[in-house]
Structure formats: structure tokens, C-alpha cells
N, C-alpha and C positions, 0 to 999 in steps of 0.2 A: 775492488774485486771485479775481475773481468768475466763477462758472461760467455759461455760456450755456444749460446744460441746465436747463429749468424743473423737472424732477423733482428736481434737486439744489439749485437756487437758491432754491426755496421751502421747503426743509427747513432747520430750525435746526441740524441736525447737520452740514450742509455749508456753513453760512454763516460767513464770516470775521468777522461782527460778533456772531454768536450765542455764547451761553454754554452751549449744550446739552452735556451729558455723560451717556453711557449707563452709565458705570462710576462708582459712588460712590467718593469719596476714602477710602482705607484709613487707619486710624489707625496710629500707630507700633507699638502692641501687636499689631495684626492683621498688619502687615508682618513683624514679628519672628517671630510664630507661623508664618506661611507659609514664612519662610526656614528655620526650624528643623524643619519637618515633613519626614519621610523621603520620598524620591522614590517615585512610584507604581511598584508592581511590574508586571512584564510582564502578569500576569493582569488587574490593574486597568486597564491601558492597552489591553486587548483584543488582546494579542499572543500568539502561539503559545508554549506552554511544554511542557516534557517531561511534566509531569503531565497537561496537556491532551491530548497525543498518546496517552499511556497510556490515559486514560479513553476517548477516542474509538475507539482500537484495540480496547479491551476490549468496548465496545458492539458494534462491527462483528463481532468474533469470536464474541460471544454470539449475534448474529443468524445467523452462519454455522453455529454448532453447532445452533441450532434447525432450520434447513433440513436439515442433515445427519441429525439425529434423525428428522425426518419422512420423508426418503427411505429411511433404513435400515429403519424399522419399518413404514412404510405403502406407499411407492411407489418401490422401487429403479429402476423403469423411467424415472424422471424424470432419471436421470443424464445422458443424451444431450441432452434439451432444456435442462437446466441448463447443460451445457457450452456449447451454442450461444448461448443468451441471455447467459450470463456473458461469452463472448468479445465479443459485440457491445457490451454495456454497458462492458466493460473498455476497448475501443478508444475508445468515446465519451469516457469519463472521462480516459483518458490523453492523447488528442489535444486535447481541450478544456481539460485541466487543471481539470476541474470540482471544485468543493468543495461541491456540493450534497449534504447529508446523506441525503436520500431516495434519490437516485441511487446513492450509495455503499452504503447499507444494502440497497438492492435488489440490487446486485451481490453483496454478501455472502450474501444469502439464496439466490440462484440458484446461487452457487458451493457453498453448503452442500448443495443438492440434488445437484449433481454429485459432491461429495466423499462424501456419505452413500451415494448409489446405487452408485458404483464401488467403495467400500469393502465394501459388502454383497456385491457380486458376487465380489470377490477373496476375501473371508472364507469364502464358501461353498465355494470350491475349495481354498484354502490356510488351514487352520485356524490361528488365532493370528497371521496375518500383519499384521492391522491394528494391534494393540498394538505389534508390533515396529516398524512404520513410524512410528507416533506417537512412540514413544520415540526413534527415530533422528532424526526431525524436530526434536524438542525439544533433543536433545543437539547437533545441528548448529547450531541457532539460538543456543543458549547459547555454543557455542564461537566462533561468528563474532562475537557481541557482545563476548565477552571479548577476542578478538584485536583487534577494532576499538578498544575502549576502551583497550587497552594501548598503542596507537599503533604497533604493529608493522605494521599494514596502513594505508597512507595512500591515501585516495581523491583522486588527482590528476587533472587533465584527461586526461592520457595514459592512466591506468588506466581512466578512465570510457570513453574511446573504444575501448580494447581490449575491455573487457567488453561494451559495446553491440554492437560488431562481431561478437564471438564469439556473442552471443545471437542476432543476425540469421542468422548462418551455421547455428547449431543449429536455428533455426526452419525454415530452408530444408530441412535434412536431415529434420526431423520431417515436413514436408509431403510430401516425396518418399517417405518410408517409409510414410506413411498411404495415399498413392495406390497404391504398389506392393502393399501388402497388400490394399487394398479391390478393386482392379481386376485385379491380376495374381496374386493369391493367394500373394504372396511371404511366406515364413515362416508358411504356413498361415493367412494373413490378418493376421498380426502385423507384417508388414513387416520392417524390419531389427531388430526388438525380440526377437530370439531368439539363443541361442548366445553365443559370445564377442563378436561384434559388438554384440549387444544389451547385454551387460554393459558394454562400453566406452562405448556411447552413454548408458547409465544413469549411469555414473560421471561422464561429461562433463556430463550434464544436472544432476546433483546438485551438482557443483562450480560450475557456472555459477549455479545458484540461490543458492548460498552467497555468491558474489561479488556477486550482485544485492542480497543482504541488506546488504552493505557500502554499496552505493549508497543504499539506503533509510535506513540509519543516518546516512549523511552528509547526506542531504536534511533529516532531522530536526534534526541538529546545526546545519547552516548556517541553516535556517529560524529556529530559536530565536535564534541569534547575530545574524541580520540583522533580527530583529523582524518576521517575517511576521505578517499578520493571523491571528487565532485560527482562522478558518475553514479555514486550510490544514492544521490538524491532521487534518481528514477526508481530505485528499489523502494525507497521510502514512500514515493508517490503511489506505487503499486499496492503496498500494504494498506495505505489509507483508503484507496479506492475500494479494494476488496472488502475491507471492514465496513465502510460506510454503506456500500451496496447491501451487504448482509444485514446491517441494522435497519435499513430502509425496508427491505423485504419482510423482515420479522414484524416491524411495526405495521406494515400494510396488511399482512395476514391476520395480525392480532385485531386490528380495527375491523376487518371483515367478519371475524368470528363474533366480536362484540355487537356488531350491527345486525348479524343474523341475515334473515331473508328480506329485510325492509329495503 
């Protein structure tokens, strides 16, 4: 069948009478070698792997630690700007599902400013509280990873809906608490983050952060299983950083409430 498109009819590649071939004929030995070769690994195929996620998360956490060290030793006052900028960047990444390394590393850097600055402020009031919060965060992360890998915690669609709904509810309470503390001096400016209610909110926040870790682990596992492109390792790193920072801050504030004014 002859094509009426001159771009095709004049090309030997699309001519029914032509003998054009862009692929040389393989010999029997070459075909046998190709058949015997092992399949390409996910890394060779440009797919997300566990090692890739670990590497990208390590780079992002390293960036966060650099920002935290700068805020701790040089400019603790950057905690609030870091919080605001980090919130904006986090929303952009989350809603756009961005896998841009520069954007995610920028988020990690400003989150580091927030973490380092707020940690320095807490440390000056409660001696030794920061190492306690770090150890608590690491133990909680390890425990959630162990529970998830054991299969005792299954991330089902129903589980996901419940956790996300609880997270939105908690966010609403946190906003009301912030407004009550800032504008109505509730809890001497701390909002609901004092006394027994503050302890309950701290425990709820830390628990929710741990459950969000399960969602992050599931994202990584499903992404590797479904063969997501390699760049999604950056999005996984973003999710893990955001959740771990949230968990750390919840534990830090909970310890501060428990220690009171000592």
C-alpha cells in the first residue's frame, strides 16, 4: 500500500519496494548472547530503588544538618523565617508532587534553619533536652520501620484515609492553638500546649507522625515495586524529612512540657 504523504513516500524506509533497514541483521551468536544476558536491573533501567532512596534521603538529611548547624551556632533567630519558608516550599512540593532536587534540597536547608534555631532556644531553657529528643526520634523511627517491615502494620486505603483525616484534624487544632496563644494569650502564649492538654496533644502529634512514617515507607515500597522513575526518590526523601522533622518537634515540645520550668 503506497502512502500519499510525500514525506513518507519519498523515503526508502516507508517504501513497499525499498529494502531499507535501520537495524543490521544479528548473527545466531549475537542473538544467543542477547538471550542469555541477565535482565537489566532497576538501577540500569532508570527506576527507583531502595538504595537510591537511601542515598537521596542521606543527601537531603545532610543538607538539613548543615542548615541546623548554621542556625544553632550562628543565627538561632532564623528559626521562624525557616519555618515559614519551609512551609511554603513544602506545600509547593506536596501539591505539585515535585521531584526537583534543587527544590527539595532547598526545603531541607530551610527546615534545618528551623530545627537548629528552635533546638538552640529549647536547649538554653532545658539543658540536655535536645539529645533526649534526638534519641526519642531515632527510636521511634526505628520502631516504626521494624513494625512496618514485620507486616504487623498494613497500609491499606482505609488506613491511609483515617491517618490523613486525623492529620487534617490535628492541623486544625494546631492552628486554633496558635491563634489562641498569639492573640488571646492562652497558656501564656503557648496556646493549648501546656499542662495535661498539652501532653495529650503532644502524644497525639507524635503518634500521628509515626503513622505518617508508615505512609512514607509504603510510598517507597510501592514506588520500587511499580517501577517509578528514579527521580521519585527525591520525593520519597522529601516525605521522610518532613515527617521526621515533625516527629522531632513533637517530641521536643512534649519533653519541654513534662520538664516544666526546671
